[in-house]
N, C-alpha and C positions, 0 to 999 in steps of 0.2 A: 153577433152578426149572424142570426139564424136563417134569415131569408136571403135567397140568391139575389133578390132585387136590391138588397142593401150592399151587395158586393160592388167593387169598382167595375165599370162597364167592360174594361179590358179582360176581366176574369170571368164574366158570365158566359156560359157555354154557347148560347144562341148568338150573342154578339160576336164571340170569337169565331164562330163558324162563318158568319156573314163576312167578317173582315179577312180571315185567313184561309177559309175553305174547310170542308169537313175533314180532310186528311190531316189537319193540324190538331185535331181533338183526340183525346184519349177515348178508350172504350166507355169509361164511366161518364165522360162528358157527353158523348153521343147518346148514350142511354138516357141520360138526364133530360136531354131535349125531347126524346120520345115520351118519357114519363110526365114531363111538364111541371109537376109539383111533387113535393116531398110528402112524408106521412109520419104520423106519431111524433110530431114535434121536430123531425129531422129535415134537413135541407134535401132537395132533390138529388144533389150530388152524393150526399151520405147514403141516401136510399139506393142509388144506382151502384155505389161501391159495395154495399152490403149484398145486393142482389147478385152481383158478379162473384163475390166471395162465396156466397151460399151455394150457387149453382156451378162453381168452378169455371167461370169464364163464359164467354159468349156461346161457345159450343154447347155447354151444359144448359145454358138458359134457353137456347133455341130448341133443344131436345126435351126440355121439361114439359110435362103434361099440364093441362089446365088445372087439374086437381093439385098437382105439386106446386104450381104457382099460387093457387089459392091459399096454400098452407103458409105462405110467406106473409108474416104479419104486416098489415098496412097496404097490401096489394089487392085492390078491388077489381071488379070485372072490367071497368073502363081501362085501367092501366094494363091488365092482362091482354085485353083486345088490342091495345096499341102496340104492345111488344110482339104479339103473334103476327099482326099485320105488317110490322116493319120487317120482320124476318122473311115473310112470304114475298114482299115486294122485292127484297134483295135477291131471293132465289129466282124470281121471274125476270128480273133485269139481267141476271147472269145467264139465264136460259136464252133470252133474246140476243145477248152478246155472242153466244155460242154459234148463232146462225151465220155470223160473219167470220167465224174462226175456221181456218183450214187445219184439219186434223191430219197433218202429214208427217208427224214424228211422235215417238213415244214420250219425249219430253213435254210436248204440248199437251198430250193426253194426261200425263201426270200432273202438270201444273193446273190444268182445268179441274180434274177430278179429286185431287188430294184434299182440298178444303171440304168437299162434299162427303168424302168417305173417311176422313181422319177421325179416329175416336170411336167408330162403330164397333160394337161388340160381336157382330155377326158378319160372316162373309156375304157380300152382295155381288151377284154376277150381272153385268150390264152389257148390252150390245149397242154399239153406235151404228146407226144407219147413215151412210154417206152418199152424197151425189157424185157426179163425175168430176167435180172440182174439189172433192174431199171436204165439202162443207157438211155440217150436221143436218140431216133431215129430222131426226129425233132420236132420243135415247130410249131404250127399252130395258126395264128391269126384268130379267129372266127368272131369277130365283134369289132367295134370301135364306141363309143358313149354310151349313157345311156342304161344300160342293161334292156331288157324286154323279155318276154317269146317268142315273135314273132321272135326276132333276135337270141336268144340263143335256137335254136331248136335242138333236139337230132340228127336230120339228119345232120345238119352242124357240130355239135360237134364230131360225131363219124364217119363221112364219111371218113376222112383220116386215122383214127385209123383202120378201117376195111381194107382199101386199103393197109396200111403198115403192116398189121397183128400184130398190137401192142398188147403186153401182158396186158398192163394197161395204164391208163391215169391219169394225174393230171390236175385239172382245176385251172386257175389263173386269177384273175383280180385285178385291182388297184382301189383305191378310191382317186381321186384327192384332196379331202378335207384333206387327211392325216390320217383320222380316219378309221381304218379297220373294225370297228364293222359292221356286216352284216345287211342289211335291210331285211324286210320281203320278198321282191322280191328276194333277193339273196338266201335266204333259200328255198323259193318255187322252184326257178329254179334248185337249187342243188338237191332237193328231186326228181324233175321230171326227171333230168338227171340220177340220181342214178337208178331209175326204168328202164330206157332204157338200162343202162349199164348191169343190171342183165339179161335182155332178150338177149342182144348181147354177154354176157359172157366176157365183157371187163371191169373189175372193175375200179371204180374211187377210187384211193388211197387217194385223198384229194382234197379239194377246198381251196386254199390259197388266202386270200384277203390281198393285200399289201398296207400298209399305209406309213406314214412318220416316220421311225425309229421303226416301229412295224408291226406285222402282225396278222391275225386271221386265225387259222386252223380249218376247219369244222370237220376234223377227230379228232383233240384233244378235240373238244367240243361235239363230239358224233353225229354230224349231218350226217356224212357219215361213 
């Protein structure tokens, strides 16, 4: 039974999605719907499972470059385009959803950004620009790489906040090690930015450090 068309209707990914909803399907089944057909004599499910194994899950598949995807035997340009497009649509939907989200706690910030930052090998520093209702105006990536005072300058952090007339900001960065405990450098940078925020009258509501399965809130710990 090599073709998915030969499977019982209740086992076919597309039919299962229509009947039970997308949340009822596994990662491999969802990916199989995106791919549509198998390759090299394998079913689309087998191809999807091999892809996920080869790239170590959805995160690795999303981060894979076009050349890396091309190296996977049986994956042509059309399928690569379908994979990239599906991930980008997911990101854009998440971004639109964030416009309705009230960022009024460190836990909300963590839950929203953990999927985006988890697994990154570099530190990324992000500023959230918020309106008076604490809804996201937009997020700004300030720097990527090891944090230091020369990169995280108040000018770069607040430039877009001033331009967008943001009511307040939340600072975020990740620790690739998974441990969100702040370094002395993290605390020094936060205190420096807090002084700048007081002059500009654009308050820093929090600085959330995102780790693996946990976070550190500088507001909750009394740093800001």
